[in-house]
N, C-alpha and C positions, 0 to 999 in steps of 0.2 A: 674168335672163341670165345666165351664168354669166360672172366675170371672174377669169381667170386672169395675177395680174401682179405682176410689180414694181411783194324788200324785201321780209325778212321782219320780222313783229310781235316786240313783246317777246316774250322767251323767258321762262320759269319756269325758272330754273336754280340747281342747289344747287351748294353750295359741299362737298368729300368728307370735310371733317371729323365725329366723333361728337359727339354731345352729352355730356363729360367733363369736369367741371372739379373740401429737404431733396434734391436735385438726386444722382444718382449719380455716382460715382467714374468707373464703366465704361458708356460710350454704347455698346450690343451692336452698332446699327448699324452704327458704323463699326469696330470692331477688339473681342473678345472673347478671354479668355483659353480657352475650350473649342473657337475655331474654328466658332462659331454667330455669323458676321458678314457684313461686305461685303468686306474684305480691303482697305478703303481704306487700312490701315497697311502694307500691300505694296507699296503705288502710291507712297504717300508715300516710303517707302523707297528707291525707283527713281529719286526725285527730283522727283515729278508733285505738284502742292499745286493745279492751275487756274491756273497764271499765265499772263493775258496771253489768258483765256477770259472770254467776256461772257456772266451770264445773268440773262432778265428774268422775274419772276412775273407772273405775269397772275392778276390776284385783284383784294382789296377797299383794294389800297395796301400802303407800306411803310413802316415806321418807320426814315426815314433814318438818323436823328442817335441810333440804338439804339448801346450801346456796346459792340454784341460786331459790330456792322454797319457803323459809320460810314467804318470805313478804307476799304473793298471798297464802298462805294457808290458806283454811276456814275450822274450824271446822265443822262446819253445813254443809257440804257438806262429809263429811266422816264418817267412821263407819267402822268397824270390826265384821263383820257377823260371820266370822268362830269361836271367841272366844267369839261373846256379849259384848262387851265392845265397846266404843267409839275411842278407839284409832287404826289408821288403820297401824301405823309404822308395817313394813315388818319384819317376820323372819327373823333373819340372819344365813347364813351357812357357811361353808369354801368355794363353789363353787359358793355361790350369786344366787343361785336358783332366788328368790324373788325378782329379782330386773326390771322385765319388767313394773309394775304399775309405779315406779319412772321414769322411762323412757319416756312410756309413757307422762306422768304430764306435763317431760318438753319440750317437745313439742310445747304442748299447753300454758305454764305459767310461762315457766323460765324467770328470769327479765332480761331487759334491761340493758347496758352500767355499768356493773359492774363487765366485765373482767373476769366472769367466766361462763364455759362451751358456750353453745349458746344463743339463743335469741328466747323466744316463740312466734308462729305466732299470741297470744293475750296475749301480756308480763304484761297488765294490769289487765286481769283477774283475777277473783279468783278460786283455785284450790284445790278442795279437790280427795278423793281416798275412795273405799270400799272394805274392803280386803275381800277376797269372793273366790278363786280361792286355796290360800293354805287349803285345806281341802275337804272335799267330798260335793262336788256341787249339789245339792237338786233343789227340784222345790222349795222347801222352801227358800234354798239359793238366788236362782235367784232372784222369784218373791219378797224376802226382800230386793234385791239389787238392783231390778230397781224399787223400789216404794220408795225408801229413799227421803224423805224429797223435795217433788215435785212441794212445793209451793215456794222452795227455791233456788232448783236446776233449772237452766236451759237446760244444756247440759248433758247427758252421752254418754260418749265415751267405746267402749268395744271392743278388741282384743283378742277375743277369740269363739269357737265353737264348735261343734262335730269335731269327727276325720278327718280328710282331707286326708282320706286312699283311696277316689275313692270306695269307697265300702259302704259305712254308709248313712244313710238315715235318718234324728232326726232334732228335732228342740225343741222349749219350750212346755213345757207342760201344765196342766191347769193351775195353780198359774200363771206363768209367763207369758201364752199368756194374763190371766186377768190384769195381771199389766201392761202390754203395752198398752194393751184397756184401761185402768183407765188412765196410764201415756198421752196417747194424747190427749182423751177426760174430763181431770178435773186438769192437770199440768199444773203448770204457767196461774192459775189464767181459765181456761178454752182452753188456746192458744194451750195449748198441751206441753208436755216433746219432746224434741229433742232428737232420740238415733240414734249415730253415731255406725257404725259396719264395723270391717273387714272384707272384702271378701272372704277370705280364701287362705290357702297355699298349696292348692293342685295338682298344676299345674303338678307338675313331674307324679303326680298317675292318672293324668286325670279327674282330680275331677270336679263336676260342682256344684259351688256355690250355683244353684237352690234345692240342696238335702238337703241342711243348712239351717231349718226352720226361724235362725235369721235373716241372709242377705234378706231371700227370702221374706221377713215380707212387706207390704205396709207401717209400721209402723217404720220402720228402714232406714235409711239411709246409704247403703250399699257402702263403698269405695275399688276401687282397686289401683294398684301399676302401677307404670312405674319408667323404669330405668333411672337413669342420661343424657343417650343419646336419650331418647326417645323411647325403647323397650319395647315389655313385657316380663319382668322378668321370671324367668324357674319356678318359686312356685306357678305365679297367676293364679289362677280360670279363666275362663270365663262364662257368664251367662247372661241372658237377664235380671235380678234384679239390677245388677250393675248401681248405677246413676252415679259416676263420679271416679277420680280417682285423686291421688295426686302421690309426687316421694317417692322410698323408696331404698332397694340398689339392685343388679342387679350382674355382672360379678365381676369378683376378682378388676377387673382396675378399676371400677366404683365406686364413693362413697357412702357410708353408709350415715346413719341420724346420726347427730350431737345432745345430749341432757344431762341431766340429769343422774346420776350414783348411784347406792349404796354406802354406807360409803363415802357419800359427794363429788363422785371424777363425773368426764365426761366423755362420750365415743363417739367415731364416731363409733360404731359399731352397731347403734339398727337397724334391720333388717325386713321384712317379710311386708305382711299385716299391719301388728301389728303397723307400725310405719307408715304406710297411713291414717287409721283412727284419729289416735291423730291432725293432720296435718289438716284433713278437721273441726275437732271439733272448733281447734282453727281460722278456717275462718268462720266458722259457729257464731263462738262467735263475730267476726267484724261485721258482720251485724247482727245481734242480737241488738248489741250498736248503730247501724245505726237506728235501725227500733226495736224497743222493742215490737210492736204490731203485730208480723210476727208470722201466726200459725205454727203449724209443716209442713200441706202442702204448704201455703206460704215457705217453705225454701227450699222444693222440689221442688216447681216451682223456683225459684230464681236459685237453683243451676243448672236443665235445661237448664234455658236461657242464663246463663251466661260462665258455660263451654266451653270448645273448644276443637279441635281437636291437636289443635296447632302442638308438634312436634312427636308426639305420631306416631308410626310406627305400622301397622297392616295393615294384606290383608281382615280384617272383617269389615270397616266401611262402612257406608250403607248411606242412605239418606232415611229418613221415610217421610212418608206421608205429613207432614208439613214441610216438607225442610230442616229438621234438622238431620248432621250429628251422627251417633251415633254406637256405637260397643258394640259387647258381651266381648272383651278385656278391656274395658275403660268405655262404659255408654256412657257418653255424652261431656268425655273428662278430661282435665285436668281443676281443678280447678283455678279461679281466683280471687284474693281478690280484688282488687281494681273493678272489673265490678261487685260483687255481692254486696257490699257496696256502691256501686252508685246504684242501680237497686233496694235494698231494701230500700232506703231514703225516695222515693215518691212511693213505691209497693202498690197498692190496694188489698185487702184482699179478697182471694178467698172466694167465697158463701160456705154453709154448703156440707159437701162430702155427695155425692147422691150413690145408689147402683143400680145399675139395677140387677136384677139375672131372668136367663131363665133359666129349669131344661130342661134335654134331657135325654133320655135313647138311647146308641147307638148301633146299633149291633153288637152283637158279630163280626161279620166276617169282618169286617168295617176296616181300615187302614184308610182311609180318612174319616171325618166326617165334613160336613158344616150346619152350621146354618144362616140362615137371621135374622137379627134383628134390631129394627127401634129404639132400645135407651130409651126404655118404654117411647114413647110419648105419650102424653096424661095423664103421672100419675104422682102423686108428685115425683118421683124417674128418672125423665125424665132430661138423661144425652146427651148431646151434643157436650162436650169435654171431653175426656181422661184422665185420669191419669195414674192410674194403670190400667194393664188386668190382672186376674189370671184364667187360667184354671183348676178347679179344679176335679182332677180325682179320682178315683178307678178303680183299673183293675189290671188283674191277667198275669202273664206271669211266663215261666221257666227258663228264664233266664235275669233277669231286665237290666243288664248291656248292651244288644245287642238292646237297643230300643234308637229311636233317635225322639225324640216330639216337631213338629213345629207350629205352631201358626202366622197364615197370617192371618192380619186386610182387611177389606172392600179397602184401600188404598194401598194396597201391603206390605206392611210391616211385614215383617217373623223375626218372631224369634224364636230362638233356646231354647224351653224352657227345653230341657234335649237333651245334647251330650249324645251321647253311652260312656259308663266308663267300660273298656275292665275288672275292676279287680271287678264288680261288680256283683257275682256268683249266685245272690240272684236269689231266686223262689217267694217270696214275694209280686213282685208287688210293688202297691203303694196304701195307702187305708187315701181316702180322703185328699190326700195331693195338697194344692194349689201350682202349678207353675205358677211364677208371671214375668211380662214383664214389663217395662218402656219404651220399643222402640215406643210405639205409641202414644207417651205424646202427649195431646193436637189435637191428631186425631179426626173427627166425627168416633162413633160407628157405624154408621147405613150402613146398607150394611151386606153382605155374610162375614161371618168369617170361616176359614178353619184351621181343625183340622189336623194334618197329623203324624202319626205314622211311623215308619221306622223299620224296621228290618235289623240290616246292615249285620247279618251273613248270611243274605240270603238264599239260598238253604242247604248249610252246615250246619243252626242250626236244633238241635232237638226240637221236641216239636210241641207245638201250635201257633196260631195264639194268639197275646194278644186279653184278652177278656174285654173289656170296661162295667163294669156294670153301671155306671152313669157318666152322664155330666152335670155341671150348668155353665150358662154362667152369668157372674156379672161384670158390670163396673162403673166407675165414673169418 
Protein backbone atom coordinates (compact mmCIF):
# COMPACT_ATOMS: atom_id res chain seq x y z
CA UNK A 1 0.00 0.00 0.00
CA UNK A 2 0.96 3.65 -0.42
CA UNK A 3 1.74 5.52 2.75
CA UNK A 4 2.18 9.25 2.46
CA UNK A 5 3.04 10.54 5.89
CA UNK A 6 4.93 12.37 7.71
CA UNK A 7 10.97 -11.71 18.40
CA UNK A 8 13.52 -11.48 15.56
CA UNK A 9 16.38 -13.97 15.31
CA UNK A 10 20.04 -13.03 15.13
CA UNK A 11 20.59 -10.51 12.36
CA UNK A 12 23.57 -10.40 10.06
CA UNK A 13 24.33 -6.72 10.53
CA UNK A 14 27.30 -4.94 9.05
CA UNK A 15 29.00 -1.72 10.09
CA UNK A 16 29.23 0.85 7.36
CA UNK A 17 32.92 1.63 7.31
CA UNK A 18 35.14 0.34 4.54
CA UNK A 19 38.26 -1.76 4.71
CA UNK A 20 40.91 0.94 4.60
CA UNK A 21 43.66 0.95 6.98
CA UNK A 22 50.32 12.65 9.46
CA UNK A 23 46.90 13.94 10.26
CA UNK A 24 45.98 16.95 8.16
CA UNK A 25 45.87 20.43 9.62
CA UNK A 26 42.55 21.20 7.97
CA UNK A 27 39.66 18.82 8.51
CA UNK A 28 37.59 19.27 5.38
CA UNK A 29 34.42 17.89 6.87
CA UNK A 30 34.08 20.82 9.25
CA UNK A 31 35.97 23.75 7.74
CA UNK A 32 37.85 24.25 4.51
CA UNK A 33 39.15 27.40 2.91
CA UNK A 34 37.53 26.56 -0.43
CA UNK A 35 34.10 26.38 1.27
CA UNK A 36 33.68 22.70 0.45
CA UNK A 37 32.70 21.92 4.00
CA UNK A 38 29.74 21.51 6.35
CA UNK A 39 30.03 25.10 7.61
CA UNK A 40 30.58 24.01 11.20
CA UNK A 41 32.84 27.00 11.72
CA UNK A 42 29.90 29.26 10.88
CA UNK A 43 27.81 27.63 13.61
CA UNK A 44 30.69 27.84 16.09
CA UNK A 45 31.06 31.56 15.35
CA UNK A 46 27.38 31.95 16.27
CA UNK A 47 28.20 30.42 19.65
CA UNK A 48 26.92 26.87 19.09
CA UNK A 49 29.20 24.02 20.12
CA UNK A 50 26.76 21.32 21.23
CA UNK A 51 26.72 22.32 24.88
CA UNK A 52 23.86 20.69 26.79
CA UNK A 53 23.15 18.09 24.08
CA UNK A 54 23.71 14.35 24.59
CA UNK A 55 24.59 11.98 21.75
CA UNK A 56 24.98 8.21 21.97
CA UNK A 57 26.77 6.06 19.40
CA UNK A 58 25.12 2.65 18.92
CA UNK A 59 28.03 0.48 17.84
CA UNK A 60 30.84 -1.76 19.12
CA UNK A 61 31.70 0.37 22.14
CA UNK A 62 33.46 3.63 22.90
CA UNK A 63 36.92 4.15 24.35
CA UNK A 64 35.73 6.34 27.18
CA UNK A 65 39.24 7.17 28.41
CA UNK A 66 40.48 8.42 25.03
CA UNK A 67 42.22 11.76 25.69
CA UNK A 68 40.15 13.49 23.01
CA UNK A 69 36.84 12.13 24.39
CA UNK A 70 37.28 11.76 28.14
CA UNK A 71 36.10 15.24 29.11
CA UNK A 72 32.91 14.85 27.07
CA UNK A 73 32.19 11.23 27.97
CA UNK A 74 28.76 10.65 29.52
CA UNK A 75 28.22 7.38 31.42
CA UNK A 76 24.45 7.99 31.48
CA UNK A 77 24.45 7.79 27.67
CA UNK A 78 26.38 4.52 27.67
CA UNK A 79 25.83 0.83 28.26
CA UNK A 80 27.27 -2.55 27.32
CA UNK A 81 24.29 -4.45 25.95
CA UNK A 82 26.49 -7.33 24.76
CA UNK A 83 27.74 -8.16 28.26
CA UNK A 84 24.97 -6.56 30.31
CA UNK A 85 26.99 -4.02 32.28
CA UNK A 86 27.38 -0.22 32.33
CA UNK A 87 30.89 -0.14 30.81
CA UNK A 88 30.92 0.36 26.99
CA UNK A 89 34.69 0.00 26.66
CA UNK A 90 35.47 -1.91 23.42
CA UNK A 91 36.90 -5.41 23.44
CA UNK A 92 40.49 -5.10 22.28
CA UNK A 93 41.88 -7.45 19.64
CA UNK A 94 45.13 -7.63 17.71
CA UNK A 95 43.40 -6.27 14.60
CA UNK A 96 41.50 -3.53 16.47
CA UNK A 97 38.23 -4.87 15.08
CA UNK A 98 36.13 -2.87 17.54
CA UNK A 99 37.36 0.60 16.61
CA UNK A 100 34.23 1.66 14.76
CA UNK A 101 32.25 3.22 17.61
CA UNK A 102 35.22 5.18 18.95
CA UNK A 103 35.86 6.60 15.50
CA UNK A 104 32.24 7.67 15.14
CA UNK A 105 32.24 9.25 18.61
CA UNK A 106 35.20 11.49 17.80
CA UNK A 107 33.45 12.96 14.80
CA UNK A 108 30.66 14.17 17.06
CA UNK A 109 32.42 15.30 20.21
CA UNK A 110 36.22 15.19 20.04
CA UNK A 111 37.48 18.07 22.14
CA UNK A 112 38.71 21.35 20.68
CA UNK A 113 42.05 23.12 21.09
CA UNK A 114 43.88 20.29 22.79
CA UNK A 115 46.27 19.32 20.00
CA UNK A 116 44.88 15.78 19.84
CA UNK A 117 43.38 14.22 16.70
CA UNK A 118 40.78 16.56 15.20
CA UNK A 119 37.77 18.40 16.55
CA UNK A 120 34.22 17.13 16.78
CA UNK A 121 31.43 19.00 15.03
CA UNK A 122 29.71 19.46 18.41
CA UNK A 123 32.87 19.57 20.52
CA UNK A 124 31.07 20.56 23.73
CA UNK A 125 28.33 17.95 23.45
CA UNK A 126 28.24 14.99 25.79
CA UNK A 127 29.02 11.68 24.11
CA UNK A 128 28.18 8.12 25.09
CA UNK A 129 28.33 4.75 23.47
CA UNK A 130 26.29 1.58 23.45
CA UNK A 131 28.27 -1.61 22.95
CA UNK A 132 25.80 -3.75 21.02
CA UNK A 133 27.47 -4.96 17.80
CA UNK A 134 30.22 -7.07 19.39
CA UNK A 135 28.08 -10.16 19.87
CA UNK A 136 24.77 -11.65 18.78
CA UNK A 137 22.58 -8.86 17.44
CA UNK A 138 18.99 -9.84 18.13
CA UNK A 139 15.77 -7.89 18.14
CA UNK A 140 16.11 -7.61 21.92
CA UNK A 141 19.64 -6.18 21.61
CA UNK A 142 18.52 -3.62 19.06
CA UNK A 143 15.46 -2.56 21.04
CA UNK A 144 17.43 -2.22 24.26
CA UNK A 145 20.02 -0.07 22.50
CA UNK A 146 17.50 2.16 20.73
CA UNK A 147 15.59 2.79 23.97
CA UNK A 148 18.49 3.46 26.35
CA UNK A 149 17.74 6.38 28.70
CA UNK A 150 15.50 8.29 26.24
CA UNK A 151 14.84 11.16 28.65
CA UNK A 152 18.57 11.84 28.86
CA UNK A 153 19.92 11.01 25.40
CA UNK A 154 18.81 13.41 22.68
CA UNK A 155 20.39 11.86 19.57
CA UNK A 156 21.20 8.25 18.70
CA UNK A 157 23.69 7.73 15.86
CA UNK A 158 23.90 4.37 14.10
CA UNK A 159 26.24 3.36 11.28
CA UNK A 160 25.13 -0.22 10.65
CA UNK A 161 22.36 -2.19 9.01
CA UNK A 162 21.54 -5.31 7.00
CA UNK A 163 24.04 -6.78 4.54
CA UNK A 164 24.84 -4.33 1.74
CA UNK A 165 24.98 -7.15 -0.79
CA UNK A 166 22.40 -5.99 -3.31
CA UNK A 167 19.99 -8.82 -2.54
CA UNK A 168 18.95 -8.52 1.11
CA UNK A 169 15.62 -7.01 2.17
CA UNK A 170 15.56 -6.61 5.94
CA UNK A 171 14.85 -4.16 8.72
CA UNK A 172 13.86 -3.81 12.35
CA UNK A 173 11.69 -6.55 13.83
CA UNK A 174 8.85 -6.22 16.32
CA UNK A 175 10.71 -4.98 19.40
CA UNK A 176 13.01 -2.61 17.52
CA UNK A 177 10.03 -1.15 15.65
CA UNK A 178 8.35 -0.53 18.98
CA UNK A 179 11.53 1.12 20.28
CA UNK A 180 11.57 3.51 17.32
CA UNK A 181 7.89 4.37 17.82
CA UNK A 182 8.22 4.90 21.56
CA UNK A 183 11.38 6.91 20.96
CA UNK A 184 9.71 9.45 18.69
CA UNK A 185 6.53 9.66 20.77
CA UNK A 186 7.94 9.58 24.31
CA UNK A 187 11.67 10.39 24.09
CA UNK A 188 12.96 13.82 25.15
CA UNK A 189 9.82 14.52 27.15
CA UNK A 190 7.56 13.85 24.19
CA UNK A 191 9.55 15.87 21.63
CA UNK A 192 10.95 12.62 20.26
CA UNK A 193 14.32 10.92 20.18
CA UNK A 194 16.32 11.70 17.05
CA UNK A 195 17.74 8.69 15.24
CA UNK A 196 20.49 9.39 12.68
CA UNK A 197 21.34 6.52 10.32
CA UNK A 198 24.00 5.76 7.72
CA UNK A 199 22.37 5.03 4.37
CA UNK A 200 24.56 2.06 3.42
CA UNK A 201 27.66 1.00 1.50
CA UNK A 202 26.19 -1.30 -1.13
CA UNK A 203 26.79 0.92 -4.14
CA UNK A 204 29.21 -1.45 -5.83
CA UNK A 205 26.57 -4.19 -5.53
CA UNK A 206 23.85 -1.90 -6.95
CA UNK A 207 22.02 -2.07 -3.63
CA UNK A 208 19.10 0.19 -2.72
CA UNK A 209 18.84 1.77 0.71
CA UNK A 210 15.06 1.49 0.38
CA UNK A 211 15.54 -2.26 0.96
CA UNK A 212 17.03 -1.41 4.36
CA UNK A 213 14.20 -0.96 6.84
CA UNK A 214 16.31 1.21 9.16
CA UNK A 215 17.27 3.92 6.68
CA UNK A 216 13.90 3.56 4.94
CA UNK A 217 12.01 4.35 8.16
CA UNK A 218 10.21 7.67 8.63
CA UNK A 219 11.64 7.73 12.16
CA UNK A 220 15.29 7.86 11.07
CA UNK A 221 17.20 10.67 9.47
CA UNK A 222 19.08 8.88 6.70
CA UNK A 223 22.45 10.31 5.67
CA UNK A 224 24.44 9.63 2.50
CA UNK A 225 28.03 10.47 1.54
CA UNK A 226 29.93 12.71 -0.82
CA UNK A 227 33.63 12.62 -1.57
CA UNK A 228 35.88 15.59 -0.89
CA UNK A 229 35.50 16.69 -4.51
CA UNK A 230 31.72 16.41 -4.54
CA UNK A 231 31.38 13.08 -6.30
CA UNK A 232 29.14 10.13 -5.49
CA UNK A 233 31.41 7.59 -3.73
CA UNK A 234 31.70 4.14 -5.23
CA UNK A 235 30.07 2.60 -2.15
CA UNK A 236 27.11 4.98 -1.91
CA UNK A 237 23.56 3.67 -2.37
CA UNK A 238 20.90 5.78 -4.07
CA UNK A 239 17.32 5.77 -2.81
CA UNK A 240 14.37 8.06 -2.20
CA UNK A 241 14.46 7.84 1.62
CA UNK A 242 17.84 9.60 1.99
CA UNK A 243 17.35 13.04 3.51
CA UNK A 244 20.78 14.69 3.26
CA UNK A 245 24.52 14.22 2.85
CA UNK A 246 27.82 14.82 4.61
CA UNK A 247 31.38 14.10 3.58
CA UNK A 248 33.29 10.84 3.72
CA UNK A 249 35.93 8.90 1.85
CA UNK A 250 36.22 8.59 -1.91
CA UNK A 251 39.00 7.57 -4.25
CA UNK A 252 42.58 6.98 -3.16
CA UNK A 253 43.60 10.59 -3.86
CA UNK A 254 40.77 12.07 -1.79
CA UNK A 255 40.83 12.74 1.93
CA UNK A 256 39.12 10.51 4.45
CA UNK A 257 37.76 11.45 7.86
CA UNK A 258 39.99 12.50 10.75
CA UNK A 259 38.84 11.26 14.14
CA UNK A 260 39.70 9.37 17.32
CA UNK A 261 40.87 5.77 17.20
CA UNK A 262 41.40 2.85 19.56
CA UNK A 263 44.29 2.68 22.01
CA UNK A 264 44.14 6.46 22.51
CA UNK A 265 45.32 7.09 18.98
CA UNK A 266 44.08 9.13 16.03
CA UNK A 267 43.23 8.21 12.46
CA UNK A 268 42.70 9.98 9.16
CA UNK A 269 41.22 6.90 7.48
CA UNK A 270 37.64 6.68 8.74
CA UNK A 271 35.46 5.80 5.77
CA UNK A 272 32.08 5.00 4.22
CA UNK A 273 28.62 6.17 5.16
CA UNK A 274 29.63 5.12 8.68
CA UNK A 275 31.61 8.34 8.82
CA UNK A 276 28.81 10.47 7.36
CA UNK A 277 26.09 9.76 9.93
CA UNK A 278 28.06 10.97 13.00
CA UNK A 279 28.92 14.23 11.24
CA UNK A 280 25.19 14.73 10.73
CA UNK A 281 24.53 13.83 14.37
CA UNK A 282 26.99 16.53 15.40
CA UNK A 283 25.27 19.13 13.24
CA UNK A 284 21.89 18.12 14.64
CA UNK A 285 23.33 18.55 18.14
CA UNK A 286 24.23 22.14 17.23
CA UNK A 287 20.65 22.72 16.04
CA UNK A 288 19.24 21.30 19.28
CA UNK A 289 21.46 23.63 21.26
CA UNK A 290 19.99 26.50 19.24
CA UNK A 291 16.45 25.36 20.04
CA UNK A 292 15.80 22.73 22.71
CA UNK A 293 12.11 22.52 21.80
CA UNK A 294 12.55 21.00 18.34
CA UNK A 295 10.61 17.79 17.76
CA UNK A 296 11.99 14.87 15.77
CA UNK A 297 9.89 16.01 12.81
CA UNK A 298 10.98 19.63 13.19
CA UNK A 299 14.55 18.46 12.79
CA UNK A 300 13.74 16.74 9.52
CA UNK A 301 11.99 19.90 8.31
CA UNK A 302 15.11 21.92 9.15
CA UNK A 303 17.36 19.47 7.32
CA UNK A 304 15.18 19.63 4.21
CA UNK A 305 15.13 23.43 4.23
CA UNK A 306 18.81 24.11 4.88
CA UNK A 307 20.64 21.36 2.99
CA UNK A 308 21.75 22.40 -0.49
CA UNK A 309 23.19 20.90 -3.69
CA UNK A 310 26.41 22.90 -3.28
CA UNK A 311 29.11 21.36 -5.51
CA UNK A 312 27.69 17.83 -5.32
CA UNK A 313 27.86 16.17 -8.73
CA UNK A 314 25.31 13.68 -10.02
CA UNK A 315 22.95 13.37 -12.96
CA UNK A 316 19.91 12.70 -10.78
CA UNK A 317 19.22 16.18 -9.40
CA UNK A 318 15.57 17.08 -9.96
CA UNK A 319 13.33 19.94 -8.88
CA UNK A 320 10.29 18.82 -6.89
CA UNK A 321 6.82 20.33 -6.80
CA UNK A 322 7.77 23.10 -4.36
CA UNK A 323 10.93 24.10 -6.22
CA UNK A 324 13.55 22.27 -4.14
CA UNK A 325 16.44 20.39 -5.68
CA UNK A 326 16.50 16.76 -4.56
CA UNK A 327 18.52 13.72 -5.55
CA UNK A 328 18.37 9.97 -4.97
CA UNK A 329 22.14 10.07 -4.39
CA UNK A 330 22.26 13.00 -1.96
CA UNK A 331 18.73 13.70 -0.71
CA UNK A 332 18.39 17.47 -0.37
CA UNK A 333 22.14 17.91 -0.48
CA UNK A 334 24.96 18.88 1.82
CA UNK A 335 24.14 19.70 5.42
CA UNK A 336 24.97 23.27 6.44
CA UNK A 337 25.59 23.72 10.16
CA UNK A 338 25.39 27.50 10.15
CA UNK A 339 22.16 27.54 8.15
CA UNK A 340 20.43 24.93 10.29
CA UNK A 341 21.21 26.60 13.62
CA UNK A 342 20.08 29.96 12.25
CA UNK A 343 16.75 28.55 11.07
CA UNK A 344 16.36 26.55 14.29
CA UNK A 345 16.62 29.61 16.53
CA UNK A 346 13.14 30.93 15.69
CA UNK A 347 11.53 27.79 14.29
CA UNK A 348 7.81 27.31 14.95
CA UNK A 349 7.05 23.71 15.83
CA UNK A 350 5.22 21.62 13.26
CA UNK A 351 1.72 20.58 14.25
CA UNK A 352 0.84 17.03 15.27
CA UNK A 353 1.65 14.34 12.74
CA UNK A 354 -1.33 13.27 10.67
CA UNK A 355 -1.67 10.12 8.62
CA UNK A 356 -4.09 9.74 5.77
CA UNK A 357 -4.36 6.11 4.68
CA UNK A 358 -6.16 4.85 1.61
CA UNK A 359 -6.28 1.15 0.83
CA UNK A 360 -6.74 -0.39 -2.55
CA UNK A 361 -6.42 -3.75 -4.21
CA UNK A 362 -4.57 -3.59 -7.49
CA UNK A 363 -5.38 -5.60 -10.57
CA UNK A 364 -2.79 -8.39 -10.76
CA UNK A 365 -2.00 -7.71 -14.39
CA UNK A 366 -1.48 -3.97 -14.05
CA UNK A 367 2.02 -2.49 -13.91
CA UNK A 368 0.69 1.08 -13.75
CA UNK A 369 -1.61 1.92 -10.85
CA UNK A 370 -3.20 5.34 -10.40
CA UNK A 371 -5.14 6.68 -7.45
CA UNK A 372 -6.73 10.08 -7.00
CA UNK A 373 -6.59 11.22 -3.38
CA UNK A 374 -8.02 14.17 -1.48
CA UNK A 375 -5.68 14.21 1.50
CA UNK A 376 -8.47 13.01 3.79
CA UNK A 377 -10.11 16.43 3.54
CA UNK A 378 -12.98 16.89 5.96
CA UNK A 379 -11.47 14.53 8.53
CA UNK A 380 -9.18 14.91 11.53
CA UNK A 381 -6.40 13.37 9.43
CA UNK A 382 -6.55 15.98 6.67
CA UNK A 383 -3.08 16.46 5.23
CA UNK A 384 -2.39 19.58 3.18
CA UNK A 385 1.40 19.41 3.12
CA UNK A 386 3.45 16.25 2.73
CA UNK A 387 6.37 15.07 4.76
CA UNK A 388 7.08 11.40 4.10
CA UNK A 389 5.30 9.43 1.42
CA UNK A 390 5.20 5.65 1.60
CA UNK A 391 4.03 2.96 -0.75
CA UNK A 392 3.48 -0.16 1.32
CA UNK A 393 3.35 -3.17 -0.94
CA UNK A 394 2.77 -6.87 -0.85
CA UNK A 395 3.61 -8.48 -4.17
CA UNK A 396 5.03 -11.65 -5.62
CA UNK A 397 7.44 -11.97 -8.51
CA UNK A 398 9.73 -14.63 -9.86
CA UNK A 399 12.91 -12.50 -9.71
CA UNK A 400 12.70 -9.53 -7.37
CA UNK A 401 15.85 -7.83 -8.64
CA UNK A 402 14.33 -7.24 -12.07
CA UNK A 403 11.74 -4.86 -10.68
CA UNK A 404 11.91 -1.10 -10.72
CA UNK A 405 9.20 0.68 -8.73
CA UNK A 406 8.42 4.37 -9.16
CA UNK A 407 5.98 6.73 -7.46
CA UNK A 408 4.88 10.00 -9.08
CA UNK A 409 3.11 12.67 -7.04
CA UNK A 410 0.29 14.93 -8.31
CA UNK A 411 2.87 17.69 -8.79
CA UNK A 412 5.00 15.48 -11.00
CA UNK A 413 7.78 14.50 -8.61
CA UNK A 414 8.95 11.01 -9.59
CA UNK A 415 10.61 8.99 -6.84
CA UNK A 416 12.51 5.78 -7.47
CA UNK A 417 11.21 3.59 -4.66
CA UNK A 418 13.20 0.61 -5.90
CA UNK A 419 15.92 0.58 -8.53
CA UNK A 420 16.60 -2.82 -10.13
CA UNK A 421 19.13 -4.90 -8.17
CA UNK A 422 20.96 -7.31 -10.50
CA UNK A 423 22.17 -9.53 -7.62
CA UNK A 424 18.69 -10.06 -6.17
CA UNK A 425 17.49 -13.39 -7.59
CA UNK A 426 14.87 -13.90 -4.87
CA UNK A 427 11.38 -15.06 -5.77
CA UNK A 428 10.00 -13.98 -2.39
CA UNK A 429 8.75 -10.59 -3.60
CA UNK A 430 7.83 -8.10 -0.89
CA UNK A 431 5.62 -8.75 2.11
CA UNK A 432 4.06 -5.63 3.58
CA UNK A 433 7.20 -3.61 2.78
CA UNK A 434 6.94 0.18 3.12
CA UNK A 435 8.97 1.99 0.48
CA UNK A 436 9.48 5.60 1.54
CA UNK A 437 10.28 8.84 -0.25
CA UNK A 438 11.16 12.28 1.09
CA UNK A 439 11.20 13.84 -2.38
CA UNK A 440 7.69 15.32 -2.22
CA UNK A 441 8.26 17.15 1.08
CA UNK A 442 5.86 20.11 1.48
CA UNK A 443 3.90 19.23 -1.66
CA UNK A 444 0.08 19.19 -1.64
CA UNK A 445 -0.89 15.50 -1.73
CA UNK A 446 -4.25 16.06 -3.41
CA UNK A 447 -4.60 14.74 -6.93
CA UNK A 448 -3.50 11.72 -8.90
CA UNK A 449 -0.66 9.52 -7.67
CA UNK A 450 0.88 6.95 -9.97
CA UNK A 451 2.71 3.79 -8.94
CA UNK A 452 4.65 2.19 -11.78
CA UNK A 453 6.38 -1.18 -11.80
CA UNK A 454 8.89 -1.90 -14.54
CA UNK A 455 10.35 -5.27 -15.46
CA UNK A 456 13.84 -4.33 -16.64
CA UNK A 457 14.47 -7.76 -18.13
CA UNK A 458 11.67 -7.18 -20.62
CA UNK A 459 10.89 -9.96 -23.05
CA UNK A 460 13.93 -11.95 -21.99
CA UNK A 461 12.46 -12.46 -18.54
CA UNK A 462 11.02 -15.77 -17.50
CA UNK A 463 7.94 -16.03 -15.33
CA UNK A 464 4.92 -13.89 -14.64
CA UNK A 465 3.94 -10.29 -14.35
CA UNK A 466 4.31 -8.92 -10.80
CA UNK A 467 1.26 -9.77 -8.71
CA UNK A 468 0.30 -6.90 -6.42
CA UNK A 469 -1.90 -8.24 -3.68
CA UNK A 470 -2.68 -4.99 -1.94
CA UNK A 471 -1.75 -1.37 -1.88
CA UNK A 472 -2.47 1.24 0.78
CA UNK A 473 -2.05 4.97 0.45
CA UNK A 474 -1.03 6.99 3.48
CA UNK A 475 0.56 10.40 3.81
CA UNK A 476 1.37 13.04 6.37
